[in-house]
C-alpha positions as CSV (number, residue, x, y, z in Angstrom):
1,M,-0.1,0.1,0.1
2,E,1.0,3.5,-0.6
3,L,0.9,6.3,1.8
4,K,0.9,10.2,0.8
5,T,0.5,13.0,3.4
6,R,0.2,16.6,2.9
7,Q,-1.7,19.8,4.6
8,V,-4.3,21.5,3.4
9,N,-4.8,24.8,5.5
10,D,-4.5,23.1,9.0
11,V,-5.9,19.7,7.8
12,A,-3.6,16.6,7.3
13,V,-4.7,14.8,4.7
14,L,-3.7,11.2,4.1
15,E,-4.2,9.4,0.7
16,L,-4.1,5.7,0.6
17,E,-3.7,3.3,-2.2
18,G,-3.9,-0.3,-2.4
19,R,-5.2,-2.9,0.2
20,F,-5.7,-1.5,3.4
21,D,-5.5,-4.5,6.0
22,A,-3.8,-6.2,8.7
23,H,-0.4,-5.9,6.7
24,T,-0.7,-2.3,5.9
25,A,-2.5,-1.0,9.0
26,A,0.9,-0.3,11.2
27,P,2.2,2.5,9.3
28,V,-1.1,4.4,9.3
29,R,-1.3,3.7,13.0
30,D,2.1,5.2,13.1
31,I,1.2,8.4,10.6
32,F,-2.3,9.0,13.0
33,Q,0.2,9.1,16.3
34,E,2.3,11.6,14.5
35,I,-0.3,13.9,13.2
36,T,-2.2,14.0,16.9
37,S,1.0,15.2,18.4
38,Q,-0.7,18.7,18.3
39,E,-3.9,20.0,18.7
40,P,-6.3,20.8,17.2
41,A,-5.6,16.9,15.2
42,C,-7.8,17.3,11.9
43,I,-7.5,14.4,9.2
44,V,-9.1,13.4,6.4
45,V,-8.4,10.1,5.0
46,N,-8.8,9.8,1.2
47,L,-10.0,6.3,0.1
48,A,-10.1,6.8,-3.4
49,N,-7.7,4.4,-4.4
50,V,-8.4,1.9,-1.7
51,H,-10.7,-1.1,-2.9
52,F,-10.5,-3.5,0.0
53,V,-10.6,-2.7,3.7
54,D,-10.4,-5.7,6.7
55,S,-11.4,-5.4,10.6
56,T,-7.2,-4.4,11.4
57,A,-7.8,-1.4,9.0
58,L,-11.2,-0.5,10.4
59,S,-9.7,-0.7,13.8
60,A,-7.0,1.6,12.9
61,L,-9.2,4.6,11.6
62,V,-11.5,4.1,14.5
63,A,-8.3,4.5,17.0
64,G,-7.0,7.6,15.0
65,M,-10.7,9.2,15.3
66,K,-11.1,8.7,18.9
67,R,-7.5,10.3,19.3
68,S,-8.0,13.3,17.4
69,R,-11.6,13.7,18.7
70,Q,-9.5,13.7,22.1
71,L,-7.5,16.4,20.9
72,G,-10.4,18.6,19.8
73,G,-10.3,17.5,16.0
74,D,-11.6,14.7,14.2
75,L,-11.0,12.2,11.4
76,R,-12.9,12.2,8.3
77,L,-13.4,10.0,5.5
78,C,-13.8,10.5,1.8
79,N,-14.1,9.0,-1.5
80,L,-15.1,5.8,-0.8
81,Q,-15.4,3.1,-3.2
82,P,-18.8,0.7,-3.4
83,P,-16.6,-2.0,-1.6
84,V,-15.2,-0.3,0.9
85,R,-18.4,1.9,1.5
86,M,-20.2,-1.4,1.8
87,I,-18.0,-2.6,4.6
88,F,-18.6,0.6,6.4
89,E,-22.2,0.2,6.2
90,L,-22.4,-3.3,7.2
91,T,-20.4,-2.4,10.4
92,R,-22.4,0.2,11.0
93,L,-19.2,2.7,11.0
94,D,-20.9,4.9,8.4
95,R,-22.4,6.4,11.6
96,A,-19.2,7.0,13.5
97,F,-17.5,8.6,10.9
98,E,-18.4,11.6,8.9
99,I,-17.8,10.5,5.2
100,F,-17.8,12.7,2.4
101,T,-18.1,12.3,-1.5
102,G,-15.0,14.4,-2.1
103,E,-11.6,15.5,-0.6
104,A,-12.1,19.2,-0.6
105,E,-15.9,19.0,0.8
106,A,-13.9,17.0,4.0
107,V,-11.5,19.7,4.4
108,Q,-13.9,22.6,4.2
109,A,-16.3,21.0,6.8
110,F,-13.6,21.6,9.3
111,G,-14.4,25.2,8.8
112,P,-13.2,28.3,11.0
113,Q,-12.0,25.6,13.7
114,V,-8.9,25.2,11.4
115,E,-8.4,28.4,10.0
116,S,-8.3,30.1,13.3
117,R,-5.3,28.4,14.4
C-alpha cells in the first residue's frame, strides 16, 4: 500500500492506495500517532484508491478518530469506493465517521475551527 500525507490549511490529508488490511495498518497507525501530536488534530483520509479494507484497517481508523477527537479535532473519510462503503455500512461505522464524497468537501467541513489556528 502507498501512503501520502500533505497539509491543506491546517488539515492533514492522508491518501491511501491499495489494500488496507492487517499487513498495512501499522504504518497508518504510525502516521495517525504523528499527526495527533498537535491540537487540534484534524485529519481527512482519502480512500479513493482503496478497494479493500479489513477489520484491522477499520480498527486503525477508529483509533485515529478517537485520538483526534480527544485532541479537539476529528478524522473524516472521503471518496469511499463501493466495496469499501459497503463494509462501513455493514459494520455501521458509516454512522461513527463523517463520510464525504470529495476531499475538498471533507477539508472544508472543518471550517473556521481549523483556519483560526
